[in-house]
N, CA, C and O atoms as a MOPAC input file, in Angstrom:
PM7 MOZYME 1SCF
protein

 N    -84.27400 1    -1.18800 1    21.62900 1
 C    -85.08500 1    -1.07000 1    20.44500 1
 C    -84.49800 1     0.04700 1    19.72700 1
 O    -84.56600 1     0.03400 1    18.49800 1
 N    -83.83600 1     1.17200 1    20.42500 1
 C    -83.04700 1     2.06300 1    19.78800 1
 C    -82.12200 1     1.67700 1    18.74600 1
 O    -82.13800 1     2.06300 1    17.57700 1
 N    -81.33600 1     0.89600 1    19.27900 1
 C    -80.41100 1     0.35900 1    18.43000 1
 C    -80.71800 1    -0.27100 1    16.98300 1
 O    -80.11000 1    -0.14700 1    15.92000 1
 N    -82.03700 1    -1.08800 1    17.36500 1
 C    -82.54000 1    -1.74000 1    16.01100 1
 C    -82.90500 1    -0.37400 1    14.69100 1
 O    -82.66400 1    -0.43300 1    13.48500 1
 N    -83.48400 1     0.65600 1    15.40300 1
 C    -83.89600 1     1.42800 1    14.53900 1
 C    -82.51600 1     2.13200 1    14.00300 1
 O    -82.29400 1     2.39100 1    12.82000 1
 N    -81.74900 1     2.35600 1    14.95600 1
 C    -80.35900 1     3.11700 1    14.75500 1
 C    -79.66200 1     2.47500 1    13.64600 1
 O    -79.12700 1     3.26300 1    12.86500 1
 N    -79.50400 1     0.85900 1    13.31500 1
 C    -79.08500 1    -0.12500 1    12.47700 1
 C    -79.78700 1     0.31200 1    11.29000 1
 O    -79.17200 1     0.77100 1    10.32700 1
 N    -81.08700 1     0.18800 1    11.31300 1
 C    -81.96900 1     0.27300 1    10.29000 1
 C    -81.69700 1     1.82000 1     9.31500 1
 O    -81.66700 1     1.95100 1     8.09100 1
 N    -81.56400 1     2.61200 1    10.14900 1
 C    -81.47900 1     4.12900 1     9.77100 1
 C    -79.73400 1     3.97400 1     9.34800 1
 O    -79.48600 1     4.66600 1     8.36000 1
 N    -78.91800 1     3.47300 1     9.70600 1
 C    -77.71500 1     3.40000 1     9.11400 1
 C    -77.50900 1     2.41100 1     7.50000 1
 O    -76.79700 1     2.58200 1     6.51000 1
 N    -78.38900 1     1.50500 1     7.83400 1
 C    -78.68300 1     0.67900 1     6.60400 1
 C    -79.25700 1     1.30200 1     4.94600 1
 O    -78.70100 1     1.21000 1     3.85200 1
 N    -80.30000 1     1.80600 1     5.25200 1
 C    -81.06600 1     2.88600 1     4.74600 1
 C    -80.24800 1     3.90300 1     3.94200 1
 O    -80.23900 1     4.21800 1     2.75200 1
 N    -79.53900 1     4.31800 1     5.06400 1
 C    -78.46800 1     5.75400 1     4.34700 1
 C    -77.17300 1     4.68700 1     3.55500 1
 O    -76.84600 1     4.90700 1     2.38800 1
 N    -76.77700 1     3.98400 1     4.05900 1
 C    -76.15400 1     3.45100 1     2.94300 1
 C    -76.57000 1     2.67500 1     1.74600 1
 O    -75.74200 1     2.34000 1     0.89900 1
 N    -77.95500 1     2.35200 1     1.64400 1
 C    -78.54500 1     1.99700 1     0.63000 1
 C    -79.03000 1     3.03900 1    -0.42400 1
 O    -79.19100 1     2.90200 1    -1.63600 1
 N    -79.22200 1     4.15300 1     0.41000 1
 C    -79.45000 1     5.06600 1    -0.25000 1
 C    -78.27300 1     5.93700 1    -0.94900 1
 O    -78.46700 1     6.53400 1    -2.00800 1
 N    -77.17800 1     5.95000 1    -0.33700 1
 C    -75.73900 1     6.43700 1    -1.01200 1
 C    -75.41900 1     5.40500 1    -1.97500 1
 O    -74.99100 1     5.82600 1    -3.04900 1
 N    -75.52000 1     4.23500 1    -1.85100 1
 C    -75.06400 1     3.44800 1    -2.83800 1
 C    -76.07100 1     3.64600 1    -4.33200 1
 O    -75.57800 1     3.66000 1    -5.46000 1
 N    -77.24200 1     3.75800 1    -4.10100 1
 C    -78.12100 1     4.41700 1    -5.24400 1
 C    -77.95300 1     5.11500 1    -6.08400 1
 O    -78.07400 1     5.00800 1    -7.30500 1
 N    -77.51100 1     6.26700 1    -5.11500 1
 C    -77.09500 1     7.97500 1    -5.57000 1
 C    -75.81800 1     7.67000 1    -6.42800 1
 O    -75.68500 1     8.22900 1    -7.51700 1
 N    -74.93500 1     6.84600 1    -5.98500 1
 C    -73.23400 1     6.53700 1    -6.86300 1
 C    -73.99000 1     5.91700 1    -7.89800 1
 O    -73.95500 1     6.66000 1    -8.87900 1
 N    -74.55900 1     5.04200 1    -8.08900 1
 C    -75.02800 1     3.99100 1    -9.20500 1
 C    -75.67500 1     4.77600 1   -10.15900 1
 O    -75.50100 1     4.61200 1   -11.36700 1
 N    -76.73500 1     5.99200 1    -9.47300 1
 C    -77.41900 1     6.67500 1   -10.48000 1
 C    -76.42600 1     7.46000 1   -11.39500 1
 O    -76.33800 1     7.41300 1   -12.62200 1
 N    -75.37300 1     8.52400 1   -10.09700 1
 C    -74.07900 1     9.41600 1   -11.05000 1
 C    -73.60900 1     8.62400 1   -11.93600 1
 O    -73.17400 1     9.04600 1   -13.00800 1
 N    -73.63400 1     7.13600 1   -11.55400 1
 C    -71.87800 1     6.51400 1   -12.74200 1
 C    -73.08400 1     6.59200 1   -13.79600 1
 O    -72.95600 1     7.38200 1   -14.73100 1
 N    -74.44100 1     5.69000 1   -13.68300 1
 C    -74.88000 1     5.71700 1   -15.31400 1
 C    -75.31500 1     7.17700 1   -15.60600 1
 O    -75.56900 1     7.25900 1   -16.80800 1
 N    -75.47800 1     8.21800 1   -15.05000 1
 C    -75.21400 1     9.59300 1   -15.91000 1
 C    -74.21800 1     9.86200 1   -16.40200 1
 O    -74.27500 1    10.49700 1   -17.45500 1
 N    -72.90300 1     9.49500 1   -15.85000 1
 C    -71.26600 1     9.48600 1   -16.25300 1
 C    -71.29400 1     8.58800 1   -17.85900 1
 O    -70.85100 1     8.96500 1   -18.94400 1
 N    -71.78400 1     7.67500 1   -17.60400 1
 C    -71.78000 1     6.73900 1   -18.88800 1
 C    -72.50300 1     7.18100 1   -19.79800 1
 O    -71.97400 1     7.32600 1   -20.90000 1
 N    -73.96000 1     7.54000 1   -19.62400 1
 C    -74.53200 1     8.09400 1   -20.73400 1
 C    -74.07100 1     9.06400 1   -21.25000 1
 O    -74.23500 1     9.06400 1   -22.47000 1
 N    -73.14000 1    10.59500 1   -20.53700 1
 C    -72.65600 1    11.39500 1   -21.17300 1
 C    -71.66600 1    11.13800 1   -22.14200 1
 O    -71.47700 1    11.67100 1   -23.23600 1
 N    -70.94000 1    10.04200 1   -21.43900 1
 C    -69.53100 1     9.66400 1   -22.17800 1
 C    -70.41500 1     8.78200 1   -23.90100 1
 O    -70.21200 1     9.19900 1   -25.04100 1
 N    -70.92000 1     8.11200 1   -23.70500 1
 C    -72.09100 1     7.50100 1   -24.69500 1
 C    -72.18000 1     8.84400 1   -25.42600 1
 O    -71.20700 1     9.25800 1   -26.05700 1
 N    -73.17600 1     9.44400 1   -25.36300 1
 C    -73.54700 1    10.56600 1   -26.20700 1
 C    -72.04600 1    11.36200 1   -26.57100 1
 O    -72.08300 1    11.83100 1   -27.70900 1
 N    -70.92200 1    11.58000 1   -25.95500 1
 C    -69.87300 1    12.35100 1   -26.68400 1
 C    -69.42000 1    11.48500 1   -27.57600 1
 O    -69.32500 1    11.93400 1   -28.71900 1
 N    -69.02100 1    10.06000 1   -27.36200 1
 C    -68.58800 1     9.34700 1   -28.49400 1
 C    -69.49300 1     9.18100 1   -29.75900 1
 O    -69.01000 1     9.28200 1   -30.88700 1
 N    -70.79500 1     8.92600 1   -29.54600 1
 C    -71.63500 1     9.38800 1   -31.02100 1
 C    -71.41900 1    10.19000 1   -31.59500 1
 O    -71.26500 1    10.11400 1   -32.81400 1
 N    -71.30500 1    11.54500 1   -30.73200 1
 C    -71.04800 1    12.61400 1   -31.38400 1
 C    -69.95300 1    12.67700 1   -32.33400 1
 O    -70.12900 1    12.87200 1   -33.53600 1
 N    -68.69800 1    12.49400 1   -31.72300 1
 C    -67.47000 1    12.44300 1   -32.40300 1
 C    -67.71600 1    11.56900 1   -32.90400 1
 O    -67.16000 1    11.99500 1   -33.91600 1
 N    -68.12100 1    10.47300 1   -33.25800 1
 C    -68.38600 1     9.52700 1   -34.49700 1
 C    -68.74400 1    10.14500 1   -36.13800 1
 O    -68.32100 1     9.95000 1   -37.27700 1
 N    -69.94700 1    11.13000 1   -35.36100 1
 C    -70.50800 1    11.67700 1   -36.47300 1
 C    -69.89500 1    12.97400 1   -36.80900 1
 O    -70.22900 1    13.62600 1   -37.79900 1
 N    -69.14600 1    13.27300 1   -36.11200 1
 C    -68.34300 1    14.36600 1   -36.97000 1
 C    -67.04500 1    13.83500 1   -37.84300 1
 O    -66.38200 1    14.36500 1   -38.73400 1
 N    -66.98600 1    12.70100 1   -37.26600 1
 C    -65.14200 1    12.01500 1   -37.83600 1
 C    -66.03300 1    11.29000 1   -39.20600 1
 O    -65.20100 1    10.71700 1   -39.91000 1
 N    -67.06400 1    11.18200 1   -39.63100 1
 C    -67.60700 1    10.29800 1   -40.78200 1
 C    -67.13100 1    11.55600 1   -41.51500 1
 O    -67.22600 1    12.69400 1   -41.05400 1
 N    -66.57400 1    11.21100 1   -42.78100 1
 C    -66.12100 1    11.96500 1   -44.00600 1
 C    -67.39900 1    12.02200 1   -45.10400 1
 O    -68.24300 1    11.12700 1   -45.09400 1
 N    -67.45800 1    12.94200 1   -45.87900 1
 C    -68.30300 1    12.84800 1   -47.30000 1
 C    -67.99600 1    11.53000 1   -47.65400 1
 O    -67.21700 1    10.79000 1   -47.05200 1
 N    -68.77800 1    11.21700 1   -48.86500 1
 C    -68.34400 1     9.96200 1   -49.68500 1
 C    -67.15400 1    10.11400 1   -50.52700 1
 O    -67.27200 1    10.57500 1   -51.66200 1
 N    -66.18100 1     9.81200 1   -50.12300 1
 C    -64.66900 1     9.63600 1   -51.12200 1
 C    -65.05200 1     9.24600 1   -52.83100 1
 O    -65.97800 1     8.58900 1   -53.30500 1
 N    -64.16600 1     9.80100 1   -53.32800 1
 C    -64.08400 1     9.17200 1   -54.89000 1
 C    -64.07600 1     7.86300 1   -55.09100 1
 O    -64.75500 1     7.50800 1   -56.05500 1
 N    -63.48700 1     6.95900 1   -54.45100 1
 C    -63.59200 1     5.72800 1   -54.38300 1
 C    -64.64500 1     5.19800 1   -54.45400 1
 O    -65.03100 1     4.54900 1   -55.42600 1
 N    -65.34300 1     5.42400 1   -53.30300 1
 C    -66.85100 1     4.89200 1   -52.80500 1
 C    -67.76100 1     5.43400 1   -54.22600 1
 O    -68.35900 1     4.60500 1   -54.91200 1
 N    -67.77600 1     6.71400 1   -54.51600 1
 C    -68.34400 1     7.03200 1   -55.72700 1
 C    -68.04700 1     6.09800 1   -57.11600 1
 O    -68.93900 1     5.79700 1   -57.90900 1
 N    -66.78300 1     5.74200 1   -57.24200 1
 C    -66.36800 1     5.00000 1   -58.36700 1
 C    -67.02700 1     3.71700 1   -58.15300 1
 O    -67.74000 1     3.23100 1   -59.03000 1
 N    -66.78100 1     3.01800 1   -56.78600 1
 C    -67.46300 1     1.98800 1   -56.38500 1
 C    -69.17700 1     1.56300 1   -56.95000 1
 O    -69.57600 1     0.53800 1   -57.50400 1
 N    -69.87200 1     2.73100 1   -56.56600 1
 C    -71.14600 1     2.27700 1   -56.88300 1
 C    -71.57800 1     2.90000 1   -58.52700 1
 O    -72.64100 1     2.60900 1   -59.07700 1
 N    -70.67800 1     3.65900 1   -59.04600 1
 C    -71.16700 1     3.79800 1   -60.44000 1
 C    -70.55200 1     2.36300 1   -61.38700 1
 O    -71.00800 1     2.11600 1   -62.50300 1
 N    -69.46700 1     1.50400 1   -60.73100 1
 C    -69.53100 1     0.49800 1   -61.15100 1
 C    -70.41100 1    -0.60600 1   -61.08900 1
 O    -70.65900 1    -1.38200 1   -62.01200 1
 N    -70.88100 1    -0.62500 1   -59.90800 1
 C    -72.04600 1    -1.55500 1   -59.58400 1
 C    -73.07200 1    -1.18800 1   -60.33000 1
 O    -74.00600 1    -1.98900 1   -60.38100 1
 N    -73.15200 1    -0.29200 1   -60.86900 1
 C    -74.53100 1     0.21300 1   -61.75400 1
 C    -74.40700 1    -0.05500 1   -63.09400 1
 O    -75.22700 1    -0.78300 1   -63.65500 1
 N    -73.47700 1     0.44500 1   -63.68100 1
 C    -72.92200 1    -0.02600 1   -65.08200 1
 C    -71.70800 1    -0.65700 1   -65.24300 1
 O    -70.83200 1    -0.01500 1   -65.82300 1
 N    -71.40000 1    -2.04000 1   -64.76600 1
 C    -70.06400 1    -2.80800 1   -64.89800 1
 C    -69.64800 1    -2.74200 1   -66.25800 1
 O    -68.45800 1    -2.93000 1   -66.51000 1
 N    -70.51100 1    -2.48600 1   -67.22700 1
 C    -69.77200 1    -2.77500 1   -68.76400 1
 C    -69.49800 1    -1.47600 1   -69.26500 1
 O    -68.71300 1    -1.45600 1   -70.21300 1
 N    -69.96600 1    -0.32900 1   -68.85400 1
 C    -69.29000 1     0.77700 1   -69.08700 1
 C    -67.99500 1     1.22100 1   -68.28700 1
 O    -67.10600 1     1.91400 1   -68.78200 1
 N    -67.99900 1     0.80300 1   -67.16600 1
 C    -66.91200 1     0.93200 1   -66.33200 1
 C    -65.49900 1    -0.04700 1   -66.78700 1
 O    -64.33200 1     0.22100 1   -66.50300 1
 N    -65.88000 1    -0.97000 1   -67.39200 1
 C    -65.10300 1    -1.90600 1   -68.05300 1
 C    -64.46700 1    -0.93400 1   -68.96000 1
 O    -63.28100 1    -0.60800 1   -68.90200 1
 N    -65.38500 1    -0.46900 1   -69.84800 1
 C    -64.68700 1     0.03100 1   -70.76100 1
 C    -63.99500 1     1.11200 1   -70.66000 1
 O    -63.01600 1     1.27000 1   -71.38800 1
 N    -64.35900 1     2.03000 1   -69.76800 1
 C    -63.53300 1     3.15500 1   -69.56600 1
 C    -62.39600 1     2.50500 1   -68.96400 1
 O    -61.39900 1     2.84200 1   -69.60300 1
 N    -62.08100 1     1.68300 1   -67.97000 1
 C    -61.18700 1     1.14300 1   -67.47600 1
 C    -59.85200 1     0.54000 1   -68.44400 1
 O    -58.64400 1     0.71800 1   -68.28500 1
 N    -60.59600 1    -0.23900 1   -69.50000 1
 C    -59.79200 1    -0.50400 1   -70.45000 1
 C    -59.02800 1     0.54700 1   -71.33400 1
 O    -57.82700 1     0.35400 1   -71.52300 1
 N    -59.49500 1     1.38500 1   -71.75800 1
 C    -59.01200 1     2.78400 1   -72.39200 1
 C    -58.42600 1     3.53500 1   -71.15600 1
 O    -57.73000 1     4.42900 1   -71.63500 1
 N    -58.39200 1     3.57800 1   -70.23700 1
 C    -57.60500 1     4.54800 1   -68.91800 1
 C    -56.21900 1     3.78200 1   -68.98800 1
 O    -55.14900 1     4.38300 1   -69.07900 1
 N    -56.34700 1     2.22300 1   -68.93200 1
 C    -55.19600 1     1.51600 1   -69.03800 1
 C    -54.38400 1     1.67900 1   -70.74500 1
 O    -53.19000 1     1.97300 1   -70.81200 1
 N    -54.96100 1     1.51700 1   -71.61100 1
 C    -54.44000 1     1.63400 1   -72.86200 1
 C    -53.62600 1     3.13500 1   -72.73000 1
 O    -52.42000 1     3.14500 1   -72.97800 1
 N    -54.15600 1     4.10700 1   -72.42600 1
 C    -53.49100 1     5.54300 1   -72.51600 1
 C    -52.70800 1     5.33200 1   -71.41800 1
 O    -51.52000 1     5.27700 1   -71.73500 1
 N    -52.91900 1     5.18600 1   -70.20000 1
 C    -51.51000 1     4.78600 1   -69.24700 1
 C    -50.46400 1     4.22200 1   -70.00200 1
 O    -49.42000 1     4.86300 1   -70.12100 1
 N    -50.58600 1     3.14600 1   -70.51400 1
 C    -49.69500 1     2.12300 1   -71.17600 1
 C    -48.61400 1     2.64400 1   -72.42200 1
 O    -47.44200 1     2.32400 1   -72.61400 1
 N    -49.52000 1     3.59000 1   -73.18500 1
 C    -48.72500 1     4.31800 1   -74.23900 1
 C    -47.88200 1     5.59600 1   -73.73700 1
 O    -47.06600 1     6.26500 1   -74.37100 1
 N    -48.20600 1     5.69600 1   -72.76700 1
 C    -47.28600 1     7.17100 1   -72.01400 1
 C    -46.12300 1     6.33500 1   -71.39500 1
 O    -45.06600 1     6.95400 1   -71.27400 1
 N    -46.13600 1     4.93900 1   -70.95200 1
 C    -44.66800 1     4.52200 1   -70.44700 1
 C    -44.06800 1     4.06400 1   -71.39200 1
 O    -42.90900 1     3.67000 1   -71.25600 1

């Protein structure tokens, strides 16, 4: 009988050790996820000029077409 009790306690110990290991690994995965999330937020740049120009072009396409035409003429005359 004591042999069965000893086996159960060893099985419980092994199960508890495995649960602790899984919980610790889960905690580390959460930490890594938070780290990457913070780094991605820090890496995002403020809006660039190209993105601003793209937004303005979508808002007023004819006006931007006129600006591009005049800019092209000025550029062509300098060459």
